[in-house]
N, C-alpha and C positions, 0 to 999 in steps of 0.2 A: 504493500500500500504506500509506504514511504517513497519507494523508487518511482512509482507511478506519479505521485504528487510532485516529486522533484522534476520529472520529465516535463510535465505540463507547466511547471513554474518557469522552466528555462526555454521551453519551445515557443515557436511562433506559429500563428495560423496562416495557412496559404489561401484560405477562402473565408470571406467575411459573412457568408450565409445570405447575402442580399443581392450581389451583382458580380460582374466580372472584373472589378477593380483589382489591379495587381497582376493581371494576366494579359498576354498579347497573343496574336495568331497570324500576323502578317507585318511585313516592313512597309507595306503600302501606306502612304499618308492618309488615305481614305479606305481603311480596311473593310472587307466585306462583312456582312452579317455572319457571325459564326454559328456553327451547328451545335451550340451549347446554350444553356439557360440556367439561371438561378431560380429554383422553385422549392418552396417549403424547406428552406435551409439546406438544400442539396445542390450540387453541381450535376446537371443531367445532360446527356447527349440528346440531340433532337434530330434524328435521322429524317431526311426529307425537308427539313427547315434550315435554311441558311447554307453556307459553304462548309463542307466537311473539312475541318482543320484541326490541328493539334492546338490545345490550350497550353501556353508556355508561360511559366512564371517570369516576371520582369527581373526578379532577383536571382542571382547565381549562388550556388552552394558547392563547396568542395567536399569535405568530409561531413557526413550528416547522419541523423537517425530520423527517419520519416515514418509516421504512423497515419493510418487512415481507415475508413470503412467504405465498402463498396457493395453494390447490389446489381446483378445483371439480369436482364430479361432472358427468357428461354432462347438459347442459340446465340446469345450475344458474345461479343469479343471486343476487348479493349486492352489498354496497357499503360504503364507508367515508364517513361524513358528518362534516364538520368546519365550523368557523366557523358554528356553529348560531345562528340568529337568534331562533328561537321554538320553543315546544313545544306540542303538543296532546296530550290524553290521553283515551283511551276504553277502557273495560273494563280499566283498570289498565295499559295499554300506553302508554309515552311515545312520542310521534311527533315526532322532531326535524325541523325545517325548516332545512336548511343546504346547503352545497355537497357534492356527492357524487362520489367516485371510484368509477366503475363496475367491478364485478367480476362476470365472467360467462364462460360457455362460448360463445365466438364462433361455434362451428360448428353449435350446435343450439338455443340458447335463442331462442325466438321474439321476445322483446323486443330482443335484440341484433341479430337479423337484420332487424328492422323499419327501423332507421336507424343509421348510424355513430355518431350522438350517444348511442346506447345500448349501444355496444360496450365491451369491456374497456379500461380506461384513460381513458374519456371523462370529461369534466366533465358528468355525466349530464344529458341533455336540453338542454344549452346549447352545448357545444363538442365536436366529434368529435376523436378522437385521430388523429395522423399517425404511423402505425406500419407496419413492413415486413411483418408477418405477424399472423394472428389468434391469440388466446389459446385454446389447446386444453384440453380437459378432462383430468382425471387427470394433470396436469402441475404441478409446483411452479413458480410464477411469482414474480418479484420486483417489488415496487412501491415507489414513493417519492412522497410528497407534500411539496412545499415551498411554504409559505405565508409570505410576508413582505410585510406591508402589503397592498396590493391586487394584488401580483404573485403569481401562482399557477403552479406547475409540477406536472405529473403525469409520472411515469416508469414504464415497463413493460419489464421484462427488459433493462434497460440503455439503453433509448431514451427520450429526452425526447419524449413524445407530446402534451403540452399545454404551451404556453408563452404565457401571456396576462397582461395587466394589465386588471383589471376595469373601470377607468375609461377604457379606450381605446375609440375609435370601433368598432374591429373586434369587441371583446367586446360592445358594445351591440347591434350588428347581429346577432351570433350569438344573444345572449340573447333578442332579439325574435322569433326563430324559434319560441320555445317559447310555448305558450298559458298557462303557469303564472303565476298572479297574483303569486307570490313572487319572480319574476325580478328586479324592480327592487330589492326589499329585499336580495336576495342580492348584487347588484352593488354596492350602496352600502356594505355591510359596516359598519353602524353599531355592531354588536357584534363585536369582534375576538377576545375571549377566550371560549372555550367548550370543553366536553369533546370527545372523539373518540367516535364511535358506529359500531358494527358492525351491519350489517343481516342479518336472515334473510329470505329472499324465496322462492326456489324451490330445491329440492334441497339437497344437502349441500356445504358449503364449510368448509375448514379454514384456520386461520391459525397462523402461528408466527413467532418472532423479531421481535416487534413492538417496535421501538426508536424512541424519539422524543427529539429534541434541541431543547429550547427555544432560540430565537434572540433575541438582544438587539435 
């Protein structure tokens, strides 16, 4: 209880519960309407409404401890990108290349069912989570990302499902399973400071209680 209290005492909120202040989604001086809304104290994707874009914090973080809650509709797919190494942009959509905490409905999303490395809690496409049960739809789940140097942890519903050091032999072998050209860049982590990005992909996903604690 004391540890939880200290975390929230030192953490800062990424979402004010009312609007998209503190977030960006384009470098355009007149950015398009985003495919996101603030409703009932949650950040929610709005498929079919607005431009499908990442929501990206205006503030950058290096080493951090991030906690949040999320809920996915049946078949939905989303993610949290961090330690972003580069950006691409097409049609005014910023495309961050970084490590990704996978958020999805493990029971019905085709991408999640294709490989454990694409299931909820995974270090997407690189390391599969070790968890006791799948992430179900229409359920509030708790997630945590701990990034300290090259040490990365993913937590899901109180379980540590990823515990890796990016410079380890085990991580190298796992990353090499992916055909992505960015895998070597992501392991090296030449850029440690970057914003946090929320992804819209398939279906509706809600986020709430996004708290981040920068680490020394």
